[in-house]
N, C-alpha and C positions, 0 to 999 in steps of 0.2 A: 503493500499499499504507499509507504513511504517512498520506495524507490520510483513508484509510478509518479508520485507528486512532484519528486524531484526532476524527473524528465519533463513533465508537463510544464512546470514552472521555470525550466532551463536554468536550475541552479547547480552548483556543484557538490554540494553535500547536504546533510540533515541540518547542520547548523545554519547553512544560508537559507534552507527552506524555513527553519523555524524563525530567522530574522526577517524574512520576506512576510511571513504571516502576521507578525507581530506589528511591522511597518504597516501593512495594508489594514489590519485591524485597528491599529491606533487611532487612524483619522476619525472614524466613526464614533470611537471611544471618547475622543476629545470633543467632538460635536456634542454628543450627549451630556457630557460633564459640562460644557458651556450652557447648555440649555437647561440644566437642573436647577441652579447653577452650583458647582462644587468645585472650589480652588483647589483641595488636595487630589481629588480625582482628576482633575485638568491637568495638574502638575506631573502626576505619575504618568498619565497616557502621553503627555507631551514628551517627557523624558524617555519612553520606550521609543517613540518614532524617531527621536534625534539618534539615540544609541544604535537602534536597528538600521536606520538609513546610513550612518557612518560606517557600521560594519560591512553593509553590503557594498559600499564604494571601495572600503580598504581591500575587500576580497575581490574586485573587479566583476561584480556579478553581472551575468547577462541580463538578468530581470531589471537592473538600473536602466540599462540601453533600451529595453522594451517599453518601460514606463515612459520614457521620453517620446517614443513613437506614437502614444496614444495620449499625448498632451497632459501627462501627469509627471513631467520632468522635475528636475531638482528645484527650480524657481518656483514652479507651481506650488510644490509641496511646502515650501517654506511660506510662500505667500498665503496659503489655505491655512496653515497653522496660526500665522500672524492675525488674519481676519476672524478666526474663531476666538482669538484672544481678546479681540475688540468686541465680538459678541458676548463673551463672558463679562467683560465689563458692564456692557449694557444691561445684562440680566442680573447684575449685582446692584443695580440702580446707582451705577457710578458714571452714567452718561453726561451728568452736568458737573462731574468732578473734573479738576484740572488734569487728574493721571490720564482720563480718557481722552482728552484733547491731546495730551503730551504723547500718548501711545499713538494716536493716529498720525500726529505730525512726524513722530519719530519713524515709523514704517515708509511714510511717503518720501521723507527724506532719505531713508536708507535705501529705498529702491531708485531714488533719483541718482544715488552715487554707483549704482550697478551700471548706467550707461557709461559713464567715463572709465570706470574700471574694465569693463568688458572690451572698450575701444583701445584701451592702452595695451591690455594683455594680448589682443588680437594683433595689434600693430607691432608690438615687440617680437612676437613669434613669427610674424612673416618677416620682419627685417633680419631676424636672426637665423632664418631658414635659408641657409646656403644653397646655392645651384648644385653643389657636390658635398658629399660628406666623405671624410677619409679616415683611414687608419694607416699607421706606419708612413705616413707621408709628411715630411718636414714643412708644414705651411708656417710655423710659428716664426721661422727666420726671414721669411718672405712677404708676409702680410700681417698686419694687425688685425687681429680678431679680438675684442674685448671682452671680459668676463661676463658670464650669464648673471642675471639679477640673483642676488644672494637670498638667503634664508627662505628659499623655496618659494619666491613670489609667483612663480609662473606654474609650479606644480600644483594640480588640482586647484587651481585659483578660484574658479567659481564656488566651489564647496567651501573654501576657506573663507571667502567673502561672505558668503550667506550666512555661515555659522557665527559670525559675528554679531548676529541679532540676539545670541543667547544671553548676552549680558542684560539686554533690554527686556526680554521675556522673562528672566528670573526676577529682575527688579520690579516689574510690573505685577508679577503674580504675588511677590511679598506685599507690595504696597496693597493689593487687593485683600490679601489676608488679613493685614494688620490695620487696614483702613487708614493708611499714613503714606502721603505721597512721596516723601523724600526718597526711599528705596527705589521707587520706580524711575525718578528723574536721574537717581545716580546711575541706574542701568542704562537708561536712554542715553545719557551723556557718554557712557563708555562706548557703547555702540556706535555712536556719531563720530566720536573722536577716532576710535579705532579704524572705521571704515574710511574716514577721510586720510588718515595717515597712511592706509594702505594704498590709496589712489596717488598719494604724493610720493610715496615710496617707489612707484613704478615710473613716475614722470622723467627721472633723469636718463632712462634707458631708451628714450625716443629721440634723443638728440645729441649732439657733440660726439666726444670720444667713445662714448658707450654704444654707438651704433656700428655695426660691422661694414666693411667695405661693400661696393656695389657687387652685383652678380658678375658683371664682365670683368672686374679687377680679380676677383676670386678666380674665376676661369682661367685669367691670363697667367696668374701665379701657379696654378695647377699645371698649365702647359709647360712654364718654365721648369717646374720641378721634373716633368716627364722628359724634357729635353735633357736634363742633367742626368737623370736616372738611366734612360734609355732602355726600357723594358722590351724583352725579346720574345716573351711567351706570356700571353694572357689566358686566364680562366675567366670565362664569361658566364654569368648566371642571371636568370630573371625567374620569379615564382612568387608563391604565397608563402606566409609565415610557416605553414605546416611543411613546406618543401625544402626548409633551409638545410635539413640532413643531407640533402642531395649535394650541396657545394661543401658542407662541412667534412665530408668523407674524402675530399679531394686536397684539402689544406695541407695535410702532412706531406703528400706527394709533390706539391707545389713548392714546399720548403725544401725538398731534396733536388730540384732541377738543376742542372749544370747551366742552364741560361738564366738570365735575369727574369724573375716571375713578377706578374702583376694580376691582381683579381679585379675584375669589373663586376660591379652589381647595379641592378637597376632599380630596386626597391629598398627603401630606408628601412622597413620592417626586416629585411633580410640581414642588413648590416647590423641592426639592433640584436639580432639572436645569432650572429656569427660567432663561432667558436674562436678561441684566441689563436692568433698566427702570427709569425714574424713577417709574412709577406705584405708588401704594401697593398692597401685596399682602397678603391675609389668607387664609391656609389654615386651613379649618375641617373637620376630619375628622368630627365628630359631627353627624349631621342635626338632633338636638335642639338643640344649640347654635347651629347656623345658624338655625334657625326662630324661636329667641328673640333673635337679633341685631337691634339697632336699624338697619334699613335704611330708615326710613320716609321719608328724603329722596331716595332712589333712584325715578327715573321711567323708566327704560329699562334692560333686562338683556338682554345679548347672550350667546347660547349657540353655541359653536363645535362642538359634537359632540351628537349624539342618545344620551343615557344615561339609564339609570334614575334617578340620583341628581338629575337635573335637576329632579323633582317637587318637591324640597324648597324650590326657590325659585319654580318655577312656580305654587305654591299661593298666592303674595302677590299680592293683586288690585291693590295701589296702584300697581304698575309694570307697563310694558307689556313684553311678552317677545318677543323676536326670534331667529330661527335665522339665523346668518350663515355657518355651515359653516366647512370648512378647506380649501376648493379647488373649482375648477369643472372638472367633466368629465362624461362621459356615463355614468358608472358608476351603478348602481342606487343607491348610497348617497346621490346627489345628489337624489333624489326619494322619500325615506324617508317612509312613510306618518305616521311619528310627527311629522312637521313640521307637521301641522295642529293640534298642541297649542299652538302659539304665536300670538301676535296678528298677527305678520307674518313672512315670510320674505323675506330680501335676497338678491337674486342679483346677479351681476356685470353681465349684459346681458339682452337679450331672449330669449337662448337659454335661460336658466334658467327664464324665466317659461314658455316654450313646453314645455320638459320636464315640468313639473308638469301642464300642461294634457293632454299626451299620456298622461301616467302615469295620471292620474284617481285620485288618491290622497286627495283630499279637501281639498287647499289651494285655496282660493278664488283667483280671478285678482286681485281687489281687495285682497287681503292681501299681494300680492307686490311688492316695491319694487326696483327696479334702482338699484345704488349704485356699479357699478363695482368694481375691485379695487385698493384703495389699496396693497397690498403691491407692485404691479407698477411703481411709480413709478421705481424704480432701473433698469428695463430700458431700455437705449438703443435708438432705432430705427436702421434701415439708413441708411448713409452712403454711396451711390453705389457704384461698382465697386471691390472690394478691391484694394489696392497688393499687388504681390508674390504670394506664396503664400497663397490663400485658406484659411480654418480652416472645417472641418466638425466640428460636435460630435455625438458619438454618446452619447446619454443614455438607454439603455433602462431600463424599470422593472424591478421584481423579479417572481419567480414568483407571488406571492400566496399567501394562506394555504390556498387550495384546490389549489395545485400545477397549475392549468390551464396546459398549455403555450402556450395562445394569450395567456396574459396579458403574456408578455414575448417579444421578438424574440431574445433572447441565445442561447437553446438551439437554435432551428430556422434562425435567418438571422444571428445575431451574427458568426460567422466568415467567411460570404459578404460581409457588408456591410463589414467591416473590410478584408478582402483587396482588394474593389474600390477602396475609398478609398485604400488604400496603393498600389495599382498605377495610379491615375489618371494620365492624360497630358493636358494639363499637370498637374503634380502639385499636391496639396492637403496641408495640415496636418491630422492627425486628433487630436482632443481626445476622451478616453474618461472620462466619469463616470458609473459605474455607481450604482444606487441602493444605499444602505446595507445594505439587507435582503437583498441578492443572495445566494443560496445558503443562506439560513436554513431553507428549507423542502425544497427539492430538491438533492440533492448534484449533480445533472446542470447545474443552473444555475451552481453554484459552479465546477464543471469548465470550463463554457463561458466564464465570467468569466476563469479562468486561462488558457485558450487565447487569447482575445482580447488579455489583457494581455502574454502572450509575444510575439505577433505584432507589437504596436505597439512594444514595447521593443525588439526585434529590427530593426524597420524604422527606428527612431530612431537605432540605433547605426550602422546602414548608411548612413543619410542624413548623420549626422555626418562619416563618412570619405568621403562624395562630394565632389569638389572643386568642383561645381557650387553647392555651399551653403557660403557662407561666413558665419562669426559674427564679430560685433563683440566680440572678447574684452575690450577695455577697458570698453565699455558694459556688458557683463554682469558684469565684475568690480565696477564702480561700483554696479550695482543690487544685486548680493549683498551688498555691504558696507552697503548701505542697508537691506536686509532684517535683517541681522545687528543693526544699530542699533535698528531699529523693534522687533524682538522683544526686545531686551534692555529697552528702555523699557516695552513692554508686560508683560514679566515682573515688573517692579517694580510697575507700576499694578495688574494683575491679580493677582499671585502666582504662584508655581510650584508650588502643592500642597503644599509642605513646612511644617514647623513645627507648632506645637500651635494648633490651629484652634478649640478650643471646641466648644460643641454648639449645638442648635437654639434653646434659650431664649437662650443669649448673642447668637446670630445675630439673633433677634427683637428683643432690646433694642438692639443696636448696628447693625442693618440698615437705617439710612437712607442712602441713595445720596449720595456726594459728587458733585454735578452736574458741577462743574469737571473732575473726574477721568474721569466718565462721557462728557463731550463729547470730551476728549482721547483716550480709548481708541476712541471712534467715529470721530475723525480719523485716528488712527493705523493703525486697521484699513483705512480707505480707502487710505492710502498705502501700506501693506503689499500691498494688492491690486495697485496700479499697479506697485511694484517687482518683485512676483512675476512679473508677465507680461514686464517688462524684463530679467529675470535669465537668460533663455535665447533663443535664436533664434526669430524669428517663423514659421520653418519646421519646427520642431522637434515631432515627435509627442510626445503626453504622455498618461499615465494620470494622472486627476486624483481623488483620493480624500480622505476626511476631510472636516471641516467647511469649511475653507479650502483653495483659494478657494471661495466658494459658487457654488451653481448659476447664479444670476443674474449673477454676474462671469463665468461661462464664456459665458453668453448673449452678454454684451457684446463679448467678444472673437470670438466665432464669426460667420462669414459665413451659416451654414446649420446646420440640425440634423436629425438622424435619431433618431426615438423611437418610443414605443409610445403606446397609448391610456391617458393618465393625464392629471392636472392640469399636467404638465410641459409637454405640447403646448399646452394652453390659455394658459399662462403664455408661452411662447414666441411665440405669435401677437401679443403685444402688441409685439414687435420689429418686426414688419412683414416679417421676413426669410423667405427660402424655407426650407421644411422638408418632410421626408418622413416618413411613418408606415408601419410594417409591418404587413401584414395577416397576422399569424403563424398565425391560425386558418384561413387560406385560405378565406374566405367570398366572395371575389371583390371586385373594386374598387367596383362600384357598390352592392353590397350593404353593404360596409364603410362607404362613405360615408353611406348611407341610416341605418344604425345609429349612426353617431358623427358628430356635427356638427362637431366639431373638426378633421375630416380633410377637409372639404369644399374646402379650398383647398391640399391637401397632394399632394405626389407619392405615390402609394400602391405601397408595395414588396411583392412577393412574396418568399418565403423564399429565393429564389435572388438577390434584390437586382438583377435584370437591369434594373430601371428607374432605377437609382442614376444613370445618365447625365444624365437629365432635371434631376434636381436640380443637378448639377453645371453643366450648360450654364446654368441660370436665375442660379447664383452668378457665373460668369465674365461674362455679358453680361445685366445687367438688362433692357436693351431687348428681349431676346428671351425675357423671362420671361412665359410664358402665364398664369400664376396671379396676377400682381401684384395686378390689380384684385379678384380673388376674395379674396386675403387682406385687403384694405383693407375689404371689406364684411363679411367673416366676424369681423374684429377688432371692429368696432363691434356686431355681433350679439352676440357672445360676452361682450365685455368693456364695451360701452358706449361712449358718446361720448368723445372726448379733452377736450372742454370742456363744462361746467365739469370740473375736475380730480376725479378719484375720491374724494380726501379731502374736497373740497368737497361733492359728492353725499353722501357718508357722514354728514358733520356735519348737513347739511340734514335728512337722513332721521331722525337722532337728535332734533335740535330739533323736528320735525314730530311725532314720536310722544311726545315729552315733553309737548308741548302736549296731545295726546290724553289722555295718562295723567292730567295735572292737571285736564283738564275733567272727566274721570270722577270724580276724587276730590272736586272741588268740587260735583259733582252729587249724589254719595252723601251729603256733609256737609249740603248743602241739603235733601236728602229726610229725612235723620234729624232735622234741625232742625225740619222741618215736621211730622214724626210726633210729636216730643216737645211741640211747641206744641199740635197736636191733642189729645193725650192729657191735656195740662194743662187745656185748655178743657173737655173732657168731665168730667174730675174736678171 
């Protein structure tokens, strides 16, 4: 019932749902209290609406956005509360009292301050919104970008301004309860003075040295930096906030390039959610600005997604364009016909080449280059027979935008898979890491996730009480202490999200990474991952959600995996460990293998998970693993050879294509010079 209400209200948790109910019920309660009239009841209901409203704003609740769409936005809610306070005063027979006139004048004046406040905030934001946003680009030495307004003057400005009425509301209620006007006028004075000071505090930021340079000047200075830096290889990306993982997966590869790298983004929200990197990043939302940018030294452009905005860079003939994608799987997106717009398409292994040949979408075989998957370097291979209790990772994908139940095993087979793993004899440990989008499209998928989570947590509690499983309490305590130490240091290095952060312009000015700090953070995250797995027994079932530990970290502690058709399977193949894939659509094992290359060395599970024993046997006794050789062959087919390393293959491909681009440009210059000479001769 509660979960249904959460989905209907579009809130993120039961606490948000409770706050939403309290806020929406609070206004009728305020009106009733005003009509009775009852000052204590009015004060209590008013306090509830203030607190619930504030909580929902702090949580970024979707409901707040929806209320504004039905003309119940923030300003309206505050205005209604103030009008009801006036009604309360009238019902208390205070309509001829000075406090009544003072309250009326106060709220009119207070709303009169909203206009200059809103105008100033909008003007400051517009002037501080640079035509480009950058990271790791030295703008500070080239152009003066003033500090953002301090004290969080722009952050949640409307909410902060409106909440200044609290002093007046409290004062007026005290005055009404005590029949003494002085507290009311004190509160009114505080509200008006604070509102006026807020407006005055914003005014210096719309003139003089506190205003950033013009867009043309900023763009000119970015071009100056580009001419000095001379980027050679660009990673180009455009997409929604939810797709930022597609560019994040390439950041480490870009850092390892032999040529000078640059990352070009098109949406500010992508930059805001981009993972830390040492590579220079320029976000250029405007197509015209991008097309006028000096990228004359770039010879290779890499594209991680097929999107319409790619055309703004694809039109540049002086560089060669490559589709590198954001994963390797048998999904139709891996053979998008749009790929023929690029000079080359880079795939992990032979499988990608064959997919394009079978799909026949216009990508020529000679334009396909196999470069491996550099991102898979952290994945460790199988190290003999597991000691103690083997670990099986269950990592289902989500239901997909179309909601096809065959996309994920979670709804039809998840419970069966987990129950069989939990009841396995000899025992195994279960790690469950669901896709972060699970349940966002189908409520049934979310419900299945909750059931699986409950099963694992119950089994973990039972195993902890089982005398056959003994924990090393001292070792775990030491690991937890180490985790706390590492997390404290990371909080210092990364920041905890508090404080006054400035804005995008300030971030562009100061956003040059501290390489020493960056390297320390990377080292500490590796240590954190090691301590995390030591902080609990090796036999303990666990549900792993959130960004940490990462999926690849789960790969490395697992002895086998159960998953669905997605790039997760292709990535896990790099480990060489046994794996199973669920035929959720029930097309049959042979047809399933025919349709999906990545499952040709997998144990194929039906929705009953009856075949799971085959996987467990392969885990416990590698010598009796019938698919071991198949996995070796499939790994090379899907991901390419182990030697040379993938990053070496990638760098070679970049260098070869850069030579082609340079040869083309030299040829164009030669032809242009020859044409000019011929024209001169004829003249």
